[in-house]
One Martini backbone bead per residue (centre of mass of N, CA, C, O) as a GRO file, in nm:
protein
  406
    1UNK     BB    1   2.883  -7.974   7.356
    2UNK     BB    2   3.140  -7.783   7.318
    3UNK     BB    3   3.491  -7.845   7.334
    4UNK     BB    4   3.753  -7.678   7.320
    5UNK     BB    5   4.030  -7.621   7.191
    6UNK     BB    6   4.381  -7.629   7.262
    7UNK     BB    7   4.692  -7.458   7.225
    8UNK     BB    8   4.874  -7.676   7.422
    9UNK     BB    9   5.102  -7.895   7.524
   10UNK     BB   10   5.183  -8.007   7.893
   11UNK     BB   11   4.913  -7.954   8.034
   12UNK     BB   12   4.628  -7.949   8.166
   13UNK     BB   13   4.397  -7.878   7.919
   14UNK     BB   14   4.589  -7.918   7.670
   15UNK     BB   15   4.689  -7.845   7.314
   16UNK     BB   16   4.813  -7.928   6.980
   17UNK     BB   17   4.521  -7.832   6.874
   18UNK     BB   18   4.530  -7.568   6.713
   19UNK     BB   19   4.399  -7.244   6.637
   20UNK     BB   20   4.440  -7.200   6.306
   21UNK     BB   21   4.155  -7.286   6.210
   22UNK     BB   22   3.807  -7.226   6.078
   23UNK     BB   23   3.637  -7.488   5.982
   24UNK     BB   24   3.445  -7.651   5.775
   25UNK     BB   25   3.178  -7.876   5.682
   26UNK     BB   26   3.157  -8.196   5.478
   27UNK     BB   27   3.049  -8.508   5.458
   28UNK     BB   28   3.060  -8.531   5.147
   29UNK     BB   29   3.306  -8.618   4.920
   30UNK     BB   30   3.311  -8.345   4.683
   31UNK     BB   31   3.330  -8.150   4.434
   32UNK     BB   32   3.348  -7.840   4.379
   33UNK     BB   33   3.260  -7.565   4.167
   34UNK     BB   34   3.587  -7.478   4.165
   35UNK     BB   35   3.687  -7.740   4.070
   36UNK     BB   36   3.924  -7.893   3.891
   37UNK     BB   37   4.041  -8.110   3.700
   38UNK     BB   38   4.242  -8.294   3.926
   39UNK     BB   39   4.148  -8.160   4.180
   40UNK     BB   40   4.111  -8.094   4.500
   41UNK     BB   41   3.887  -8.052   4.709
   42UNK     BB   42   3.761  -7.870   4.942
   43UNK     BB   43   3.870  -7.882   5.281
   44UNK     BB   44   3.735  -7.843   5.602
   45UNK     BB   45   3.741  -8.139   5.745
   46UNK     BB   46   3.708  -8.365   6.038
   47UNK     BB   47   3.518  -8.642   6.165
   48UNK     BB   48   3.570  -8.824   6.488
   49UNK     BB   49   3.518  -9.101   6.648
   50UNK     BB   50   3.534  -9.192   6.957
   51UNK     BB   51   3.594  -9.472   7.121
   52UNK     BB   52   3.486  -9.818   7.086
   53UNK     BB   53   3.400 -10.128   7.231
   54UNK     BB   54   3.338 -10.466   7.099
   55UNK     BB   55   3.289 -10.766   7.182
   56UNK     BB   56   3.499 -11.030   7.045
   57UNK     BB   57   3.555 -11.330   6.943
   58UNK     BB   58   3.727 -11.553   7.122
   59UNK     BB   59   3.723 -11.724   7.397
   60UNK     BB   60   3.896 -11.713   7.677
   61UNK     BB   61   4.017 -11.816   7.978
   62UNK     BB   62   3.931 -11.555   8.123
   63UNK     BB   63   3.621 -11.598   8.066
   64UNK     BB   64   3.657 -11.900   8.223
   65UNK     BB   65   3.845 -11.822   8.489
   66UNK     BB   66   4.126 -11.800   8.405
   67UNK     BB   67   4.471 -11.665   8.311
   68UNK     BB   68   4.441 -11.510   8.072
   69UNK     BB   69   4.377 -11.274   7.857
   70UNK     BB   70   4.188 -11.074   7.690
   71UNK     BB   71   3.962 -11.025   7.475
   72UNK     BB   72   3.901 -10.928   7.185
   73UNK     BB   73   3.860 -10.618   6.998
   74UNK     BB   74   3.634 -10.417   6.819
   75UNK     BB   75   3.689 -10.080   6.700
   76UNK     BB   76   3.746  -9.722   6.647
   77UNK     BB   77   4.050  -9.813   6.531
   78UNK     BB   78   3.962  -9.702   6.212
   79UNK     BB   79   3.689  -9.859   6.274
   80UNK     BB   80   3.410 -10.015   6.271
   81UNK     BB   81   3.295 -10.308   6.375
   82UNK     BB   82   3.102 -10.329   6.106
   83UNK     BB   83   3.208 -10.119   5.932
   84UNK     BB   84   3.242  -9.885   5.681
   85UNK     BB   85   2.920  -9.740   5.586
   86UNK     BB   86   2.863  -9.478   5.425
   87UNK     BB   87   2.719  -9.277   5.691
   88UNK     BB   88   2.851  -9.521   5.856
   89UNK     BB   89   3.129  -9.402   6.056
   90UNK     BB   90   3.434  -9.305   6.215
   91UNK     BB   91   3.515  -9.130   5.948
   92UNK     BB   92   3.503  -8.786   5.793
   93UNK     BB   93   3.553  -8.629   5.505
   94UNK     BB   94   3.515  -8.269   5.463
   95UNK     BB   95   3.361  -8.122   5.185
   96UNK     BB   96   3.265  -7.942   4.932
   97UNK     BB   97   3.000  -7.875   4.783
   98UNK     BB   98   2.852  -7.832   4.479
   99UNK     BB   99   2.605  -7.699   4.647
  100UNK     BB  100   2.434  -7.486   4.823
  101UNK     BB  101   2.245  -7.560   5.150
  102UNK     BB  102   2.209  -7.327   5.321
  103UNK     BB  103   2.099  -7.119   5.607
  104UNK     BB  104   1.917  -6.809   5.694
  105UNK     BB  105   1.783  -6.568   5.846
  106UNK     BB  106   1.464  -6.381   5.809
  107UNK     BB  107   1.208  -6.433   6.007
  108UNK     BB  108   1.046  -6.308   6.306
  109UNK     BB  109   0.854  -6.458   6.581
  110UNK     BB  110   0.616  -6.385   6.826
  111UNK     BB  111   0.483  -6.646   7.043
  112UNK     BB  112   0.278  -6.860   7.174
  113UNK     BB  113   0.355  -7.160   7.276
  114UNK     BB  114   0.087  -7.328   7.213
  115UNK     BB  115   0.137  -7.226   6.880
  116UNK     BB  116   0.389  -7.362   6.761
  117UNK     BB  117   0.291  -7.624   6.619
  118UNK     BB  118   0.109  -7.467   6.413
  119UNK     BB  119   0.340  -7.281   6.298
  120UNK     BB  120   0.511  -7.572   6.210
  121UNK     BB  121   0.328  -7.725   5.987
  122UNK     BB  122   0.523  -7.631   5.756
  123UNK     BB  123   0.727  -7.848   5.572
  124UNK     BB  124   0.859  -7.618   5.373
  125UNK     BB  125   0.947  -7.463   5.635
  126UNK     BB  126   1.223  -7.326   5.764
  127UNK     BB  127   1.271  -7.354   6.131
  128UNK     BB  128   1.313  -7.193   6.460
  129UNK     BB  129   1.264  -7.271   6.810
  130UNK     BB  130   1.234  -7.055   7.091
  131UNK     BB  131   1.221  -7.123   7.435
  132UNK     BB  132   1.164  -6.887   7.703
  133UNK     BB  133   0.876  -6.986   7.794
  134UNK     BB  134   0.552  -7.091   7.853
  135UNK     BB  135   0.444  -6.811   7.689
  136UNK     BB  136   0.728  -6.784   7.514
  137UNK     BB  137   0.809  -6.768   7.168
  138UNK     BB  138   1.058  -6.806   6.896
  139UNK     BB  139   1.040  -6.766   6.542
  140UNK     BB  140   1.267  -6.868   6.278
  141UNK     BB  141   1.288  -6.794   5.962
  142UNK     BB  142   1.433  -6.955   5.674
  143UNK     BB  143   1.679  -6.922   5.414
  144UNK     BB  144   1.865  -6.926   5.159
  145UNK     BB  145   2.227  -6.998   5.144
  146UNK     BB  146   2.502  -6.947   4.912
  147UNK     BB  147   2.753  -6.925   5.153
  148UNK     BB  148   2.653  -7.227   5.263
  149UNK     BB  149   2.692  -7.524   5.437
  150UNK     BB  150   2.494  -7.811   5.533
  151UNK     BB  151   2.495  -8.033   5.820
  152UNK     BB  152   2.375  -8.358   5.949
  153UNK     BB  153   2.344  -8.507   6.289
  154UNK     BB  154   2.269  -8.856   6.381
  155UNK     BB  155   2.076  -9.153   6.424
  156UNK     BB  156   1.937  -9.117   6.181
  157UNK     BB  157   1.857  -9.267   5.837
  158UNK     BB  158   1.787  -9.030   5.695
  159UNK     BB  159   1.859  -8.845   5.418
  160UNK     BB  160   1.921  -8.568   5.595
  161UNK     BB  161   2.153  -8.748   5.706
  162UNK     BB  162   2.515  -8.733   5.680
  163UNK     BB  163   2.580  -8.845   5.997
  164UNK     BB  164   2.579  -9.154   6.141
  165UNK     BB  165   2.529  -9.202   6.496
  166UNK     BB  166   2.633  -9.407   6.753
  167UNK     BB  167   2.686  -9.546   7.043
  168UNK     BB  168   2.918  -9.505   7.318
  169UNK     BB  169   3.009  -9.709   7.544
  170UNK     BB  170   3.108  -9.669   7.845
  171UNK     BB  171   3.438  -9.792   7.901
  172UNK     BB  172   3.432  -9.992   7.635
  173UNK     BB  173   3.164 -10.120   7.628
  174UNK     BB  174   2.897 -10.296   7.551
  175UNK     BB  175   2.591 -10.324   7.467
  176UNK     BB  176   2.293 -10.440   7.632
  177UNK     BB  177   2.145 -10.547   7.401
  178UNK     BB  178   1.842 -10.465   7.222
  179UNK     BB  179   1.731 -10.275   7.472
  180UNK     BB  180   1.932 -10.060   7.433
  181UNK     BB  181   1.927  -9.720   7.482
  182UNK     BB  182   1.948  -9.433   7.311
  183UNK     BB  183   2.110  -9.098   7.365
  184UNK     BB  184   2.080  -9.011   7.074
  185UNK     BB  185   1.971  -8.811   6.861
  186UNK     BB  186   1.821  -8.827   6.560
  187UNK     BB  187   1.867  -8.505   6.577
  188UNK     BB  188   2.152  -8.344   6.703
  189UNK     BB  189   2.295  -8.169   6.457
  190UNK     BB  190   2.455  -7.878   6.308
  191UNK     BB  191   2.654  -7.770   6.023
  192UNK     BB  192   2.798  -7.448   5.932
  193UNK     BB  193   2.976  -7.347   5.632
  194UNK     BB  194   3.189  -7.162   5.468
  195UNK     BB  195   3.275  -7.129   5.123
  196UNK     BB  196   3.472  -6.917   5.227
  197UNK     BB  197   3.727  -6.763   5.336
  198UNK     BB  198   3.808  -6.943   5.633
  199UNK     BB  199   3.584  -7.164   5.675
  200UNK     BB  200   3.373  -7.126   5.877
  201UNK     BB  201   3.245  -7.316   6.154
  202UNK     BB  202   2.908  -7.415   6.278
  203UNK     BB  203   2.733  -7.513   6.557
  204UNK     BB  204   2.404  -7.679   6.627
  205UNK     BB  205   2.217  -7.754   6.877
  206UNK     BB  206   1.959  -8.019   6.861
  207UNK     BB  207   1.607  -8.113   6.799
  208UNK     BB  208   1.527  -8.214   6.500
  209UNK     BB  209   1.306  -8.260   6.226
  210UNK     BB  210   1.155  -8.373   5.930
  211UNK     BB  211   1.058  -8.050   5.892
  212UNK     BB  212   1.318  -7.860   5.958
  213UNK     BB  213   1.291  -7.835   6.272
  214UNK     BB  214   1.404  -7.650   6.561
  215UNK     BB  215   1.457  -7.708   6.916
  216UNK     BB  216   1.533  -7.444   7.154
  217UNK     BB  217   1.630  -7.320   7.466
  218UNK     BB  218   1.926  -7.228   7.391
  219UNK     BB  219   2.228  -7.049   7.318
  220UNK     BB  220   2.528  -7.059   7.216
  221UNK     BB  221   2.810  -6.873   7.291
  222UNK     BB  222   3.000  -7.085   7.117
  223UNK     BB  223   3.003  -7.226   6.769
  224UNK     BB  224   3.302  -7.242   6.692
  225UNK     BB  225   3.511  -7.445   6.524
  226UNK     BB  226   3.804  -7.611   6.637
  227UNK     BB  227   4.085  -7.755   6.659
  228UNK     BB  228   3.984  -8.002   6.890
  229UNK     BB  229   3.705  -8.018   6.906
  230UNK     BB  230   3.439  -8.135   7.116
  231UNK     BB  231   3.146  -8.342   7.048
  232UNK     BB  232   2.851  -8.381   7.248
  233UNK     BB  233   2.594  -8.646   7.196
  234UNK     BB  234   2.499  -8.809   7.436
  235UNK     BB  235   2.682  -9.111   7.344
  236UNK     BB  236   2.896  -8.937   7.179
  237UNK     BB  237   3.232  -8.837   7.046
  238UNK     BB  238   3.350  -8.570   6.863
  239UNK     BB  239   3.627  -8.488   6.637
  240UNK     BB  240   3.769  -8.179   6.530
  241UNK     BB  241   3.953  -8.155   6.215
  242UNK     BB  242   4.184  -7.976   6.047
  243UNK     BB  243   4.397  -7.951   5.803
  244UNK     BB  244   4.627  -7.825   5.976
  245UNK     BB  245   4.614  -8.043   6.197
  246UNK     BB  246   4.665  -8.291   6.014
  247UNK     BB  247   4.961  -8.220   5.930
  248UNK     BB  248   5.070  -8.319   6.227
  249UNK     BB  249   4.980  -8.579   6.164
  250UNK     BB  250   4.986  -8.898   6.083
  251UNK     BB  251   5.008  -9.128   5.850
  252UNK     BB  252   4.948  -9.436   5.770
  253UNK     BB  253   5.220  -9.482   5.650
  254UNK     BB  254   5.383  -9.393   5.905
  255UNK     BB  255   5.256  -9.604   6.098
  256UNK     BB  256   5.372  -9.848   5.926
  257UNK     BB  257   5.675  -9.763   5.962
  258UNK     BB  258   5.680  -9.786   6.268
  259UNK     BB  259   5.613 -10.080   6.290
  260UNK     BB  260   5.861 -10.181   6.129
  261UNK     BB  261   6.076 -10.047   6.302
  262UNK     BB  262   6.002 -10.196   6.571
  263UNK     BB  263   6.043 -10.482   6.452
  264UNK     BB  264   6.341 -10.448   6.353
  265UNK     BB  265   6.450 -10.429   6.664
  266UNK     BB  266   6.393 -10.699   6.800
  267UNK     BB  267   6.219 -10.756   7.039
  268UNK     BB  268   6.222 -10.903   7.368
  269UNK     BB  269   6.170 -11.133   7.595
  270UNK     BB  270   6.320 -11.137   7.907
  271UNK     BB  271   6.240 -11.447   7.956
  272UNK     BB  272   6.172 -11.618   7.680
  273UNK     BB  273   6.342 -11.479   7.429
  274UNK     BB  274   6.136 -11.388   7.228
  275UNK     BB  275   6.018 -11.251   6.952
  276UNK     BB  276   5.868 -10.939   6.878
  277UNK     BB  277   5.542 -10.832   6.717
  278UNK     BB  278   5.357 -10.635   6.537
  279UNK     BB  279   5.076 -10.649   6.379
  280UNK     BB  280   4.896 -10.623   6.101
  281UNK     BB  281   4.619 -10.441   6.023
  282UNK     BB  282   4.532 -10.648   5.791
  283UNK     BB  283   4.466 -10.888   5.998
  284UNK     BB  284   4.343 -10.779   6.230
  285UNK     BB  285   4.128 -10.811   6.547
  286UNK     BB  286   4.077 -11.122   6.708
  287UNK     BB  287   4.369 -11.193   6.821
  288UNK     BB  288   4.649 -11.262   6.954
  289UNK     BB  289   4.963 -11.298   6.865
  290UNK     BB  290   5.239 -11.498   6.919
  291UNK     BB  291   5.425 -11.202   6.899
  292UNK     BB  292   5.287 -11.039   7.093
  293UNK     BB  293   5.290 -10.773   7.280
  294UNK     BB  294   5.317 -10.731   7.632
  295UNK     BB  295   5.193 -10.559   7.937
  296UNK     BB  296   5.274 -10.393   8.221
  297UNK     BB  297   5.093 -10.108   8.317
  298UNK     BB  298   5.253 -10.016   8.584
  299UNK     BB  299   5.564 -10.035   8.439
  300UNK     BB  300   5.607 -10.122   8.112
  301UNK     BB  301   5.692 -10.418   8.073
  302UNK     BB  302   5.789 -10.610   7.799
  303UNK     BB  303   5.626 -10.912   7.670
  304UNK     BB  304   5.540 -11.201   7.627
  305UNK     BB  305   5.337 -11.454   7.646
  306UNK     BB  306   5.224 -11.573   7.980
  307UNK     BB  307   5.114 -11.795   8.272
  308UNK     BB  308   5.241 -11.636   8.497
  309UNK     BB  309   5.189 -11.441   8.801
  310UNK     BB  310   4.914 -11.483   8.912
  311UNK     BB  311   4.652 -11.292   9.099
  312UNK     BB  312   4.367 -11.421   9.194
  313UNK     BB  313   4.278 -11.212   9.435
  314UNK     BB  314   4.293 -10.964   9.194
  315UNK     BB  315   4.238 -11.116   8.930
  316UNK     BB  316   4.276 -11.240   8.607
  317UNK     BB  317   4.479 -10.978   8.508
  318UNK     BB  318   4.663 -11.015   8.744
  319UNK     BB  319   5.017 -10.942   8.765
  320UNK     BB  320   5.357 -11.028   8.811
  321UNK     BB  321   5.647 -10.876   8.750
  322UNK     BB  322   5.955 -11.040   8.709
  323UNK     BB  323   6.133 -10.764   8.735
  324UNK     BB  324   5.960 -10.569   8.971
  325UNK     BB  325   5.681 -10.703   9.106
  326UNK     BB  326   5.448 -10.557   8.999
  327UNK     BB  327   5.101 -10.531   9.030
  328UNK     BB  328   4.885 -10.591   8.732
  329UNK     BB  329   4.796 -10.549   8.437
  330UNK     BB  330   4.783 -10.781   8.152
  331UNK     BB  331   4.843 -10.673   7.810
  332UNK     BB  332   4.804 -10.623   7.499
  333UNK     BB  333   4.942 -10.466   7.221
  334UNK     BB  334   4.803 -10.181   7.025
  335UNK     BB  335   4.809 -10.000   6.752
  336UNK     BB  336   4.725  -9.702   6.671
  337UNK     BB  337   4.503  -9.627   6.363
  338UNK     BB  338   4.402  -9.325   6.422
  339UNK     BB  339   4.548  -9.054   6.309
  340UNK     BB  340   4.361  -8.812   6.400
  341UNK     BB  341   4.439  -8.877   6.722
  342UNK     BB  342   4.714  -8.746   6.655
  343UNK     BB  343   4.968  -8.506   6.720
  344UNK     BB  344   5.209  -8.690   6.610
  345UNK     BB  345   5.490  -8.883   6.453
  346UNK     BB  346   5.580  -9.034   6.683
  347UNK     BB  347   5.685  -9.282   6.861
  348UNK     BB  348   5.576  -9.587   6.989
  349UNK     BB  349   5.605  -9.538   7.355
  350UNK     BB  350   5.305  -9.562   7.453
  351UNK     BB  351   5.043  -9.661   7.690
  352UNK     BB  352   4.737  -9.733   7.768
  353UNK     BB  353   4.549  -9.744   8.080
  354UNK     BB  354   4.440 -10.083   8.037
  355UNK     BB  355   4.438 -10.147   7.709
  356UNK     BB  356   4.716 -10.106   7.512
  357UNK     BB  357   4.730  -9.848   7.345
  358UNK     BB  358   4.954  -9.717   7.094
  359UNK     BB  359   5.173  -9.428   7.111
  360UNK     BB  360   5.276  -9.135   7.161
  361UNK     BB  361   5.363  -8.921   7.410
  362UNK     BB  362   5.191  -8.676   7.329
  363UNK     BB  363   4.916  -8.829   7.286
  364UNK     BB  364   4.896  -8.977   7.559
  365UNK     BB  365   4.906  -8.709   7.744
  366UNK     BB  366   4.670  -8.566   7.630
  367UNK     BB  367   4.439  -8.777   7.676
  368UNK     BB  368   4.495  -8.818   7.988
  369UNK     BB  369   4.421  -8.482   8.025
  370UNK     BB  370   4.127  -8.546   7.880
  371UNK     BB  371   3.817  -8.514   7.959
  372UNK     BB  372   3.534  -8.702   7.885
  373UNK     BB  373   3.227  -8.760   7.825
  374UNK     BB  374   2.992  -8.885   8.085
  375UNK     BB  375   2.715  -8.861   7.997
  376UNK     BB  376   2.565  -8.558   8.140
  377UNK     BB  377   2.772  -8.495   8.421
  378UNK     BB  378   3.043  -8.631   8.327
  379UNK     BB  379   3.406  -8.693   8.343
  380UNK     BB  380   3.657  -8.902   8.156
  381UNK     BB  381   3.934  -9.044   8.090
  382UNK     BB  382   4.019  -9.182   7.757
  383UNK     BB  383   4.059  -9.388   7.506
  384UNK     BB  384   4.043  -9.289   7.172
  385UNK     BB  385   4.032  -9.584   7.035
  386UNK     BB  386   3.817  -9.747   7.272
  387UNK     BB  387   3.704  -9.594   7.557
  388UNK     BB  388   3.870  -9.661   7.783
  389UNK     BB  389   3.921  -9.617   8.097
  390UNK     BB  390   4.160  -9.457   8.284
  391UNK     BB  391   4.442  -9.553   8.477
  392UNK     BB  392   4.609  -9.437   8.717
  393UNK     BB  393   4.815  -9.169   8.758
  394UNK     BB  394   4.852  -9.113   8.417
  395UNK     BB  395   4.701  -9.332   8.200
  396UNK     BB  396   5.001  -9.402   8.130
  397UNK     BB  397   5.287  -9.574   7.966
  398UNK     BB  398   5.615  -9.648   7.946
  399UNK     BB  399   5.787  -9.836   7.733
  400UNK     BB  400   5.989 -10.155   7.793
  401UNK     BB  401   6.233 -10.265   7.597
  402UNK     BB  402   6.409 -10.553   7.475
  403UNK     BB  403   6.676 -10.630   7.320
  404UNK     BB  404   6.880 -10.806   7.155
  405UNK     BB  405   7.147 -11.009   7.250
  406UNK     BB  406   7.311 -10.974   6.962
   0.00000   0.00000   0.00000
């Protein structure tokens, strides 16, 4: 359920998302009871949905069996495909609630398993049932805890759910039609966070119901969230970031400054000699722009779009780089816009393969070395911005731009 954050970047399974603070979570951002007028509310951390792409936009020649690039996608790269609305969004800032709504253990009952459903029939009583065997269960009744905040995550849109999460199709693909079944529980997990420093947050995995009852088979060995913890909801993966961790990440203003700086360098297509430029995020992502940079993901050479070099025998997106002759996918470059997924404010120098999302070297290498949950039994490194499975030896490539000839 929870994959712990790692202490440093530089080798496989390590992370610069350091364990600086164990922060709590609050799904709805509202002033706490200690906040003074004009003061920022206490922020426990943020939950970020790792990427998913849903195909959209106009069909290109590639989808009609011809030789151009892939169709544009709308993805979790800073926003849900349908837009962030209410409790259903790609990222939530979690702040202290105005009033505590946490719970804590009160009374424990040992009971025969067949009698559990009868014992849990009181909808006004918050309880958790642990099934130890076919004939033995433990029911723990809970009471109000004024020292913690409780937040609930799941697929359900009932009022008791603070963060509504839907499935992220594996590999960056779209769900297949209306009959596609969700694998995320309607009531997937809860987070309890201390309202006092150091604001420790703990996650509880479960299938809880509308009667506030949780049914568990086993208890987690360690359920304390740390900066960089990954939360597997068996259909979507959430990233937990603390305020301390987010201080090392770039701001949206910094990302925009990097885009403008990259465009100010006037990179050129080494063959067509046209000037390339990353489009503004405000423009949206419907289709590649005429000045959009494209990359050969095997070698990293950046070009403008062109229609030559296609190797039809290898697939519609396979092209031969005119500079080094390596054959591989040829895709448009898109700047990663979800700042919380970045480890540092470094320059956008690397792209994930084969999707073409661009970020700093440290961010690219970290995610390329971090296998993400795939299904219930497998792990696979994926682009954090769109969810596409990474390919190639390193999963990312250093971008090689050509400067202006003048």
